[in-house]
C-alpha positions, 0 to 999 in steps of 0.5 A, a space after each residue: 629579244 630586241 624590244 623593238 622587234 615585231 613580236 614585242 612591240 605590241 606588248 610594249 605599246 600595251 604596257 605603256 597604254 595601260 600604265 598611262 591610263 592609270 596616270 590619267 586616273 591620278 589626274 582625274 580623281 581629285 576633280 571628276 569621279 566620272 573621268 576617273 572611273 572611265 580611265 580606271 576601267 580602261 587601265 584595268 581592261 588594258 592590264 587584263 589584256 596584258 595578262 595574256 602574256 606570261 611575263 605580265 602574269 608573272 609580274 602580277 603574281 609577284 605583287 602578291 608578295 607586297 605586304 598590303 595585298 593580303 590584308 586588302 584581299 582578306 577584307 574583301 573575303 570577309 565582306 563576301 562571307 559576311 553576306 551569309 548572315 546579312 539582312 540585306 538583299 542581293 541588290 544591296 550586296 552588289 552595291 557594297 561590293 562595287 564600292 569596295 571593288 578597288 581593293 580587289 584591283 590593288 594587285 593590278 595597280 601595284 603591277 602597273 606602278 612597278 616602274 619608277 617612271 610610271 610612279 613619277 608620272 602619277 605623282 606629277 599628275 596628282 600634283 597638277 590636279 591639286 595645283 589647279 584645285 589650289 589656284 582655283 580655290 584662291 581665285 574663287 575668293 574674288 571671281 566666279 569660276 564656272 567649274 567651281 562647285 561654290 560661287 562665293 566671293 570673299 573670306 569667311 565662306 566655303 570655297 570648295 572647287 571640286 566634289 565636297 569640302 570633306 574630300 577636298 580638305 583631306 586631299 589638300 591636307 595630304 598635298 600639303 605634306 607632299 609639297 613639304 616632302 618635295 621641298 626637302 628633296 629639292 636640290 635647289 634653294 629655289 625649289 625648296 622655297 617654291 614647294 614650301 610656299 605651295 605648302 603654306 598656300 595649301 594649308 591656308 586654303 584648308 584653314 581659311 577657305 574651307 568649312 571642313 572640320 575633317 580637313 582641319 584635323 587631317 591637316 594638323 595631325 598629318 603635318 605634325 606627324 610629318 615634321 616629328 618623323 622627318 626631323 626626329 634626328 634633329 631635335 633642336 630644329 624639330 622644337 623650333 618647327 613645332 613652336 612655329 607650327 603651334 604659333 601658326 595654328 593659334 594665329 589661324 584659329 584667331 584669324 579664321 572665322 570659319 575655323 573658330 565657328 566650325 570648331 565651336 559648332 562641333 562642340 555645341 552640336 555634340 552637347 545638343 545631340 538628340 534623335 529630333 535635332 539633326 546636325 552634323 556632329 549630333 547625327 554622328 553621336 546618335 549613330 554611336 548610340 545605335 551602333 553600340 547597341 547593335 555591336 553588343 549583340 554581334 561583336 565577333 562577326 557583325 550584322 553582315 555586309 550591307 546590314 547597316 542601312 537596313 537596320 538603321 532605316 528601321 531604327 531611325 524614325 525621323 526622316 531628316 535624321 535618316 537621310 543623313 545617317 542611314 546610308 552610312 555611319 560617317 565612320 569607317 571603323 564603326 562601319 566595319 565593326 558594325 557589319 563585319 564585327 571584330 574580325 573585319 575591324 582587325 583585318 582593316 587594322 592589318 591593312 593600316 599596319 602594313 603601310 606603317 610597317 613599310 614606312 619604317 623601311 624607308 629613309 626619314 623623309 619618305 617615312 614621314 610622308 607615308 605616316 602622314 598619309 596614314 594620319 590623314 587616313 585615320 582622321 578621315 575614316 574616324 569622321 567619314 566612311 571614306 572607303 565606302 565613298 567614291 572620291 575618298 576611296 579612290 584617293 586612299 586605295 590609289 595612294 596606298 598602291 602608289 606609296 606601297 609600289 616600291 615595297 617589294 624592293 625594300 623587302 628583297 633588299 632586306 632578304 638579300 642582306 639577311 642571306 
């Protein structure tokens, strides 16, 4: 049947509308949670209407073969079952399930991203948002920008533009790797120089214009992973790049007062940690002490979904300390182990492994980008509860979908080869 016939035209318009609402989500979430949630809800609603069509339902079922779907669904299932032994009440269950609900939507995201053109537009939308953030971050050194969350001028201070320094830092670290990927894929010398220059400015914005230690670690590890994987078959070039990178890191540490101060501060805060001394790293140390005690009592199945804030509030008597660490433990791995036990942690590890395994089915540059993304995810979730927090969960779940959306093609090609 012709796609322009009266029977198929509404279906085609609905497909386009739902897909491009998702494109808007990739533009919105680095800058505005409210706009991202609105466009995300609209994309899901339109996708739901599409499911009245048999072909759309078949496409959705097909996404269940994507390697990342089952661990995501398994993680949600464990959360639901773990409510049975949790000390939390129904309102807290609802809040938790709402925070992790995007995992349930992963098959819908994959369905909408099945079209290569839609994936391209999503990458472009994210690039535009991050370029605007990057330009604003540098302009913030000299000018007061009305849309910036910080109003500082000069170097040596934080210039976070949107959200907080942690979320901007991890997204900018990944954007650095994305621009390096685009530089390697560019067909022209001008394109390679342009994207490499953007990568340098993005990396410098993290190291010199931010106070986020998570951003520092994410940048260093993800860029290292990217180059090691992308240049693994060219050892001489890899050695030269790693040498230049090490020199650049030393210079950054020498020239960036924030990099120096925040790195040394982390060590001092860890050494002086106590229940009465509220610091960023010190509070995390106290969380570890508390969590280890609780995990020993319930190692396999955990204390139950939503249990952490209930038990932490009862444990930490210092109101200032509790305000910092009672909502969440600033470590997603610890969070899952505390509430869902070893079972939940293993399912989360399965989720990460699905991305890593898929990365090795792609060419080196694409593989490098996917593994750099996993590196950012590991660092962020070791220092923050990233899947529990709005902006960071948007970033990690939506980019898991974007990077894994072409996975079925690789799986089917392997199957066809083996047959």
